[in-house]
VOBA-1610 file (N, C-alpha, C; in pm, whole numbers, padded with zeros to 5 digits, always signed):
BEGIN
Unk+02204-00266+04762Unk+02118-00173+04704Unk+02164-00142+04562Unk+02297-00110+04556Unk+02355-00077+04425Unk+02357-00188+04330Unk+02376-00309+04378Unk+02365-00431+04304Unk+02221-00458+04237Unk+02124-00429+04320Unk+01983-00449+04284Unk+01948-00344+04169Unk+01991-00223+04189Unk+01964-00126+04079Unk+02042-00154+03959Unk+02165-00213+03966Unk+02233-00247+03851Unk+02165-00359+03787Unk+02112-00453+03851Unk+02046-00573+03794Unk+01920-00528+03721Unk+01843-00430+03793Unk+01719-00381+03730Unk+01749-00302+03602Unk+01856-00231+03606Unk+01897-00153+03494Unk+01935-00246+03370Unk+02010-00348+03394Unk+02037-00449+03292Unk+01911-00511+03238Unk+01815-00549+03335Unk+01699-00615+03285Unk+01613-00521+03205Unk+01605-00385+03244Unk+01533-00284+03155Unk+01593-00274+03021Unk+01730-00272+03017Unk+01798-00270+02900Unk+01781-00382+02804Unk+01769-00498+02874Unk+01741-00617+02788Unk+01601-00626+02729Unk+01513-00572+02808Unk+01376-00567+02756Unk+01359-00458+02650Unk+01424-00350+02664Unk+01433-00249+02560Unk+01484-00303+02424Unk+01592-00375+02434Unk+01658-00439+02315Unk+01560-00534+02248Unk+01498-00619+02332Unk+01407-00715+02281Unk+01285-00658+02209Unk+01230-00543+02273Unk+01120-00483+02206Unk+01156-00408+02083Unk+01284-00344+02075Unk+01327-00287+01962Unk+01359-00385+01854Unk+01412-00487+01881Unk+01440-00597+01782Unk+01306-00643+01720Unk+01210-00665+01800Unk+01077-00705+01754Unk+01009-00606+01661Unk+01030-00484+01688Unk+00970-00381+01600Unk+01040-00375+01474Unk+01173-00393+01473Unk+01245-00384+01337Unk+01203-00489+01245Unk+01156-00601+01291Unk+01111-00699+01198Unk+00966-00696+01155Unk+00885-00624+01240Unk+00743-00615+01206Unk+00685-00481+01183Unk+00777-00379+01200Unk+00731-00240+01165Unk+00708-00220+01026Unk+00629-00108+00995Unk+00607-00071+00860Unk+00474+00007+00850Unk+00445+00051+00740Unk+00333+00126+00718Unk+00210+00026+00690Unk+00089+00077+00687Unk-00017-00008+00655Unk-00005-00076+00516Unk+00041-00001+00418Unk+00064-00053+00295Unk+00158-00171+00294Unk+00266-00151+00372Unk+00368-00256+00379Unk+00305-00391+00438Unk+00217-00371+00541Unk+00154-00478+00602Unk+00049-00547+00499Unk-00012-00462+00433Unk-00109-00508+00317Unk-00019-00587+00216Unk+00090-00532+00172Unk+00175-00604+00081Unk+00213-00744+00125Unk+00242-00756+00266Unk+00276-00887+00315Unk+00166-00985+00296Unk+00039-00937+00299Unk-00069-01024+00277Unk-00109-01040+00133Unk-00043-00962+00050Unk-00064-00980-00101Unk-00161-00889-00155Unk-00209-00792-00075Unk-00318-00697-00139Unk-00285-00559-00076Unk-00289-00461-00176Unk-00267-00328-00140Unk-00389-00230-00179Unk-00425-00141-00098Unk-00538-00062-00133Unk-00487+00081-00171Unk-00557+00125-00284Unk-00552+00260-00333Unk-00682+00326-00324Unk-00688+00444-00264Unk-00805+00525-00254Unk-00828+00614-00363Unk-00940+00630-00420Unk-00982+00723-00530Unk-01064+00824-00442Unk-01018+00953-00427Unk-01087+01057-00361Unk-01040+01192-00405Unk-01135+01292-00420Unk-01100+01417-00449Unk-01015+01435-00579Unk-01055+01337-00686Unk-00992+01354-00809Unk-00838+01306-00801Unk-00813+01210-00699Unk-00664+01178-00690Unk-00670+01024-00660Unk-00552+00958-00700Unk-00529+00817-00661Unk-00434+00835-00532Unk-00463+00774-00431Unk-00387+00785-00315Unk-00347+00651-00248Unk-00215+00618-00245Unk-00100+00691-00291Unk-00085+00688-00438Unk-00025+00795-00486Unk-00022+00814-00638Unk+00091+00706-00697Unk+00177+00674-00621Unk+00278+00577-00659Unk+00294+00469-00558Unk+00299+00345-00607Unk+00297+00234-00513Unk+00391+00121-00553Unk+00465+00073-00470Unk+00565-00038-00501Unk+00519-00163-00443Unk+00505-00267-00528Unk+00460-00395-00478Unk+00545-00503-00531Unk+00504-00631-00507Unk+00591-00752-00548Unk+00496-00826-00658Unk+00572-00898-00744Unk+00489-00990-00838Unk+00404-01073-00760Unk+00283-01081-00807Unk+00181-01163-00742Unk+00084-01098-00652Unk+00116-00970-00607Unk+00043-00885-00527Unk-00080-00837-00600Unk-00191-00811-00527Unk-00318-00764-00583Unk-00338-00615-00532Unk-00381-00523-00623Unk-00396-00389-00589Unk-00552-00377-00599Unk-00609-00313-00493Unk-00755-00280-00501Unk-00776-00130-00493Unk-00844-00068-00596Unk-00876+00065-00616Unk-01025+00075-00559Unk-01048+00166-00468Unk-01187+00194-00424Unk-01221+00338-00446Unk-01323+00363-00506Unk-01376+00495-00537Unk-01449+00555-00416Unk-01387+00656-00345Unk-01451+00722-00232Unk-01508+00857-00273Unk-01496+00879-00397Unk-01542+01017-00452Unk-01692+01011-00481Unk-01758+01124-00488Unk-01899+01131-00524Unk-01929+01121-00676Unk-01817+01126-00756Unk-01828+01110-00892Unk-01770+00977-00941Unk-01818+00925-01059Unk-01764+00811-01109Unk-01619+00814-01164Unk-01538+00718-01152Unk-01409+00715-01208Unk-01374+00567-01259Unk-01266+00560-01329Unk-01219+00425-01364Unk-01069+00421-01354Unk-01016+00306-01377Unk-00865+00284-01366Unk-00824+00210-01500Unk-00742+00277-01575Unk-00694+00227-01709Unk-00538+00232-01709Unk-00473+00124-01747Unk-00328+00130-01759Unk-00296+00178-01899Unk-00179+00263-01910Unk-00140+00317-02033Unk-00119+00205-02147Unk-00064+00095-02096Unk-00043-00013-02194Unk-00159-00102-02204Unk-00278-00066-02159Unk-00405-00148-02168Unk-00390-00290-02096Unk-00300-00294-02002Unk-00284-00420-01929Unk-00402-00450-01847Unk-00463-00351-01788Unk-00581-00364-01706Unk-00675-00242-01734Unk-00806-00261-01711Unk-00902-00150-01731Unk-01027-00193-01647Unk-01065-00104-01559Unk-01181-00127-01474Unk-01297-00075-01550Unk-01422-00110-01505Unk-01547-00055-01547Unk-01551+00081-01477Unk-01651+00161-01505Unk-01676+00281-01437Unk-01720+00245-01294Unk-01646+00313-01197Unk-01667+00284-01059Unk-01755+00399-00994Unk-01863+00354-00945Unk-01947+00454-00866Unk-01901+00458-00724Unk-01950+00546-00644Unk-01903+00566-00507Unk-01902+00428-00432Unk-01788+00404-00367Unk-01765+00286-00289Unk-01745+00155-00363Unk-01756+00166-00498Unk-01724+00043-00571Unk-01565+00030-00596Unk-01526-00098-00614Unk-01386-00126-00629Unk-01343-00199-00746Unk-01218-00208-00780Unk-01156-00282-00890Unk-01034-00343-00838Unk-01000-00464-00861Unk-00886-00532-00820Unk-00806-00584-00935Unk-00673-00585-00933Unk-00590-00645-01036Unk-00472-00713-00971Unk-00441-00825-01016Unk-00322-00899-00967Unk-00210-00890-01075Unk-00089-00837-01019Unk+00016-00806-01108Unk+00113-00934-01115Unk+00130-00988-01225Unk+00207-01118-01253Unk+00341-01095-01307Unk+00373-00972-01350Unk+00507-00944-01425Unk+00566-00825-01354Unk+00697-00822-01334Unk+00768-00705-01290Unk+00752-00592-01388Unk+00764-00468-01346Unk+00765-00353-01434Unk+00705-00228-01368Unk+00698-00125-01449Unk+00617-00001-01403Unk+00497+00011-01487Unk+00382+00027-01414Unk+00256+00040-01473Unk+00192+00173-01442Unk+00194+00261-01547Unk+00131+00390-01528Unk-00017+00376-01564Unk-00106+00450-01483Unk-00245+00431-01508Unk-00315+00571-01492Unk-00441+00582-01528Unk-00512+00710-01521Unk-00661+00671-01528Unk-00736+00777-01500Unk-00882+00770-01505Unk-00917+00828-01649Unk-00978+00749-01732Unk-01004+00798-01864Unk-01117+00899-01878Unk-01200+00902-01754Unk-01300+01006-01744Unk-01243+01146-01710Unk-01141+01139-01631Unk-01068+01258-01584Unk-00916+01230-01590Unk-00859+01258-01726Unk-00729+01211-01759Unk-00617+01276-01679Unk-00645+01385-01603Unk-00542+01443-01519Unk-00515+01364-01399Unk-00608+01266-01364Unk-00587+01177-01259Unk-00498+01075-01300Unk-00371+01054-01237Unk-00277+00959-01279Unk-00210+00890-01160Unk-00161+00774-01182Unk-00096+00692-01071Unk+00008+00596-01137Unk+00087+00530-01058Unk+00192+00442-01105Unk+00198+00329-01012Unk+00213+00201-01050Unk+00242+00089-00971Unk+00383+00037-01029Unk+00463+00021-00940Unk+00595-00039-00967Unk+00594-00182-00903Unk+00614-00278-00981Unk+00618-00415-00950Unk+00764-00473-00953Unk+00801-00523-00834Unk+00938-00567-00819Unk+00945-00726-00831
//
């Protein structure tokens, strides 16, 4: 009986280790999973960009979607990218081809700001 319990305990421990190891290689936030696919979503809502700061890799695409009832746009400070005015549920995408920090804002509502860090 003791030997059976000991074997079951070892088997349970082995399963726990295997499950934990699998999680460590695949865990992450939705944004991290989106980054693995090469596209990251930023939501425009309630006069904010969410998330306000995003770290991505060279070659990744960011998609901004306006979920607000008012129009917004996305303009980088260095004029690297600029969207048209986005109405509700419209989106704008940009693929980042160079590493660096890209600050951006809504030119309609300049207090709305965000930043993309490209590694």
